[in-house]
C-alpha positions as CSV (number, residue, x, y, z in Angstrom):
1,X,-47.8,28.0,25.3
2,X,-50.7,27.8,23.0
3,X,-50.3,27.8,19.3
4,X,-53.3,28.6,17.1
5,X,-52.2,28.3,13.6
6,X,-53.9,26.3,10.8
7,X,-50.5,25.9,9.2
8,X,-49.6,23.4,12.0
9,X,-51.9,20.9,10.4
10,X,-52.1,20.0,6.7
11,X,-55.7,19.9,5.9
12,X,-58.1,20.0,3.0
13,X,-59.6,23.4,2.0
14,X,-63.0,21.9,2.8
15,X,-62.0,21.0,6.4
16,X,-64.0,23.3,8.7
17,X,-62.4,22.1,11.9
18,X,-60.2,24.3,14.0
19,X,-57.0,23.0,15.6
20,X,-55.1,24.2,18.7
21,X,-51.7,22.8,19.8
22,X,-51.0,23.0,23.5
23,X,-47.6,22.5,25.0
24,X,-48.0,21.6,28.7
25,X,-45.7,22.5,31.5
26,X,-44.4,19.0,31.7
27,X,-43.3,19.1,28.0
28,X,-46.2,17.0,26.6
29,X,-48.1,18.3,23.6
30,X,-51.9,18.0,23.1
31,X,-53.7,18.7,19.9
32,X,-57.3,19.9,20.4
33,X,-59.7,19.7,17.5
34,X,-63.0,21.5,17.3
35,X,-65.5,20.2,14.7
36,X,-68.5,22.6,14.5
37,X,-70.6,19.9,12.6
38,X,-70.6,17.3,15.4
39,X,-73.4,18.9,17.5
40,X,-74.8,21.3,14.9
41,X,-78.3,20.7,16.4
42,X,-77.3,21.7,19.9
43,X,-75.9,18.5,21.3
44,X,-77.1,15.1,22.4
45,X,-80.4,14.6,24.1
46,X,-80.3,14.4,27.9
47,X,-80.5,10.9,29.4
48,X,-83.7,10.2,31.4
């Protein structure tokens, strides 16, 4: 089951990140966090 609800995480009104809580088939939970400001310029430069 995937829960997408910003009410799951108490956060500041200025927090632009999005959160997704995943409950895996084995019972474990994983919290995924997306921060749109990390790679605002398109991502890291490729390594030579």
